[in-house]
N, C-alpha and C positions, 0 to 999 in steps of 0.2 A: 590475404593473410592466412597462413596455414593454421591448423588446429593446434599444432605443437607450440608455435610461437605465441598464439593467443593465450595458451595455458601459462607460458612463461611470463607473459606480461602480468597476468592475474597474480601469479605467485610473487612476482617482484613487487607488486603494489598491494599485497595483502596487508590489511590493517589500515589502508588509506581509502576511506569512503569516497573521496573525490575522484580517485583514479577509476574506481568501479563505475561511478556515474558516467565519466567520460567514455569509458569502454562501451557501456550500454548504449549511449547516444550514437557512437560510431557504428555499432552493429545495426541499430535501427535505421540509420541513414543508408547503410549498404543494402538492407532489405528493401527499403522504399525505392531506391534507385533501380534495383533489379526488376521491380514490378511496375515501373512507371509506364504510362500510356498517355496519348494526347489525341484530341479531336481537332486540333488546329492545323495550320500549315505545317509542311515538313513531312515527317515520317510517323506513321501510326502502326503499331503492331496489332493486327486484327485477328491473328490466328489463335487456335486453341493450344498451341504447343510452344509459344514464346517467340522470340525474335530470331534474327539471323544467326545467332550463336548456336542454335540447335544443330545437331548433326544427324544425318540419316533421314532428314525430311526434305520434301520438295517445296521450294519457295515459289509462291505466286505473288506478283507485285501489281497493284493497281496504280497506273501512272495517269495523273491528271494535272492540268495547268492552273487549277483554281482550288481554293480551300473547300473542304467538305461542307462548311457552314456558310457558303456564299449565299444560298437561298434555299427554299424548301425543296426544290428539285434536287440540288446537289446533296442536301442532307439525306434525303430518302435514298438516293443512289448509293451513297456511302454506307448507310445503314443496312441496305440490302446485302452489300458485300460483307460488312462486319458480322451481321447476324448469321449469314450462311457460313462464314469462316469458323464460327464457334461450333458448328455441327460437324466439322471435318474430322476424320481420323488423324491420329498422331503423325501419319506419313506425310501430311500436308500442313503448311502454314501460309498465312496471307499477311502481307504488309501493304500499307497505303502510302504512296508518295505524292504529295501535293505541291503545287506552285502557288503563285499569288496573282498572276496575270494571264487570263485565258487567251490573250492575243499573242503572247510571246512564244512563238514556236521554237526559237533558238533555246530559250530557257528550258522548255520541256524536253528538247533533244538532249541537252546537257544533263538533265535530271535522269533521263532514260540511260544515258551512257554511264552515269555514276551507278545506277542500279545494276547494270550488267556486271559490275565488279563483284556483286554479291552472288553471281552465278545462279540467277533464278531459273526455274524450270519453265515458267510461263509469265507472260505479260498481258495484263488487261489494260487497254489503252483508250483513253478518251482524247482523241486527237484535236488539234486546233484547226486542221484543214485537211483536204484530201491528198495533198502532195507533200506537206511540210515535214512529215516524218518517215517517208518511204525509204530513203537511204539508211537511216538509223535502224529501222525495224528490219530491213533486209540483213543488216549486219548482225542483229540479234538472232535472226533466223539461221544465219550461217553458223552461229554458235550453238545451234540446237534448241533455241528458246521457242516455245509455242506462243502464238499471238492470237488474241481475240480483241476486236475493236468494239467499242460501246458508243452508241449514239452517232458519232461522226466516223464515216468510213475513211479508209486510206487507200489510195489508188496504187496499182502496180505491184501489189504484194504477191499476186499469184498463189501458188501452193503454200507460201509462207503464212497465209492467213487461214486459221482454223475455222473462224466464225465471225460474223458481225451480228450484233444484237442492238436493236433500237426501234424506235417508233417509225412508222411510215409517215414521214413528214408531209409529203404531198397529199396523202389521204386525209391528214388532220386539217390541212388548209381547205380541202374540198368539203370536209364535214361542217366546218364553220360556215362556208358559203351556202351549203344546203339549208342550214338553220336560217340564214338571212333570206334565202329565196322563198322560204315558207311564210315569210312575214313581209310582203311587199309594201305594206303601209309604212314601214320604217324609212322608205326612200331609196333612190337608186343612184345617188352620187356618192362615190366611195373614195376614201383616201387610204393610203398604205404607209405604214412606218416600219422600216426594217434597218438592219445594219447596212453598211456600204456593200454593194453587190460583190459577191465572191468571197467576202470575209468569213461568213458562216454559212456553208452550203446548206445545212439543215434549214436555216431560216429562209434562204432563197427558195428551197423546195416548198416550204409552207406558203410563201407568197405566191408562187406559181400555181399551186393547187387552188388557192383561193381566187386569184385574179382570173385564171382561165375559166373557172366555173361561173363567176358572176358576169364576166364579159359575154360568155356564151348565152347567158340569160337576158342580155340587153342592158346590163348595168354599165355605168360609166365610171371608170377609174380615173378621176380627174386630177389626182395628185399622188406622187410617191416621193417620200423624203427619207433620207438616211440619217442615222444617229448612232451613237455609241451607248455603252451601258452607263449613261450619265443622265440623271433626272433633269439637270439644268439644260443640257443640250436637247433632250427630247421635248421638254416643255417649250423651248424656244422654237424648235422646228415645227411643232404642232400648232403653236399659236400663229406662226407665220402662214401655215397651211390653211388654217381656219379663216384668217384675214383675207387671203387671196381667193378663197372659195366659200363665200358666205352661204351657199346652198348645200354645202356638204352635210350628208346625213348619217354616214357610217365611216368609222375608222377601224382598220384592221391592223393590229399590232402583232409583229412576228414572234414575240415572246412576252412572258409576264413582266419582266423587268422594264422593257420598253412600254408595256401597257401601263405600268405605274406612272411613268412620265406623261403619257397621254391622258390618263385619268386626272392628274393634277392640272394639266393644261385646260381640260374641259371644265373644271370647277363646278361639277354637278350639272352641267348643261344637258338636260334630258332630250334636247332636240337632236343630239348626235349620239348614235349607238356605238359603244366601244365593243369590239370583238377581239379576242386574243387567243394565244396558244400557250400551253404548258399545264394549266390546271393546278397551280400551286394552291395549297390549302389556305394560305394567307389571302387569296383572292375571293374565297367563298363569301365573306361578309359583303363584299362589293357586288357580287352577283345577286345576293339576296336583296340588297337595297336598290338594285337596278342600275347602279353605276356602271357595271359591266353587263352587257346583254347576254353574252355566252362566251365560253372558253373551251377549247379542245384540250382535254386532259390526257396526259400520257402516264406511263407506269414506271417511274425511275427505280422504285424499290425492286420491282420484278427484274428490271434490266441488270441490277447489281447481283441479285440472287442467281439468275440464269448464267451470268458471266462466270461466277465462281464454280457453279455446278458443271457447266460445259468444260471449263478448263480442267477440272479433275478428271472428267471423262476422257478428254484428249490425252492427258498425261498417263492415263491407264491404257492408252493405245487403241481407243475406240473412236468412232466417228460421231460427229455432232452435225446438226444442220448448218449448212454454209451461211444461210441468212435466216434470221428470226425477227419478225416484226412483233413487237410487244403491243398489247391492246391499247386503244385510245377511245375516248368517249366525250361527247359534247355535254358540258355542264351548264345548266341555266337554272332559273328559279325552281323549276319543277323537280330537280333531283339534287340540288346543291347540298341540302341538309344530309341526305343519305350518303352522298359522296364524302362529306366531312366526317360523318360518324364512322365510316369505313376506313378512314385514314388515307384516302386516295385510292387509286387503282392498284390492287395487289395481284 
C-alpha cells in the first residue's frame, strides 16, 4: 500500500474510530510479517541484512536435509551459522534451508535446485552422502556458485569445492578405542551398532577407526548390527545382540542417537560399557552416572562458524584451506562437568 493511498483511506474514514483500529491492526500485521523468522524446518533468514529481497548483497545458503532442532549437534551447528551471520557486514546475508529426512537425497537435491533460483553466491552443504549431490552441485558451480561442504564430503567436485569442514571421524573412533584399551578390566568382547554400511560414510569411518584399533590390540568384535535413527529398532537389535553374545562387555555406538537406543536396551546393566561418538550435551548426565563410559565429542558450533567465515573469504576472492578438521575430545567422568559448563567444544 502506498503512502498516498494510506492517507486517502484515513481521510475517507475520519471520524470512524473502528476504521482507524482496523488500519492499525493491518499495519501491525504487515510489520510483523516483514520481521518474521523461524528456527524450524524450511527457510530461516539468519543474516544481518534481511532476506532474499535485499539488493546488492551476496546470499549464502546453508542446505541441510534435517531440521536445526533435530538434536543437540544439529542445533549447535545451526547456531554457529546464525551467530556468525549476525556479525557479517551488510554486503552478505545468510539463509538456512532445512529438510525433514536426512536420508532423502532427492529431496535435498530439489531443495538445492529451488535455492539456486535465488541466485546465491555460495552454498554451505551438509550432504546425505558422498555422491548423492555431485551432479546438482556441479550445476551450481557452473553458475558461479561457491561450495563448501560440512561434516559429510561430496565426491567428484574437483575445483568446484572451495573447502570441506568437519571432524576427523576415523580419529574420533580411534580415540574412543584408546580410552577402552587403557581400561582392560572392562573386558575384550565388543559389539558395534551402526547405520547400514554405506548409508552414512562418517559413521562408517568412526566404526573403522574404532574396530581397527581394538582388533589390533587383541579385542574381539563379536557382533556388528545395523539400525536406523529409531529407538525401537535400535533397542531390538541390541537386545538380540546381547542375547546371542552373553559375554559381551562393550558396545560401540556410531553416534549419540544410536547410543540412546543402546542405553535403553541395556537398562542400566553396568556389566556392559557403552561407548559413543558425538558428545551431545544431553549425554553428559549419562556419562556422569556411568551409563555411558565415554563419548568422543566434536565441535558442531565451530563447524558452522568456520563455514560462514570461510565462505565470506572465498567470495572476497581469497583462498581458504581445502580441508579443515575441527577438534574432537573424549568425554568421560573426569571432564564431563567442565565440558558441559563450556557448552561443548567451541
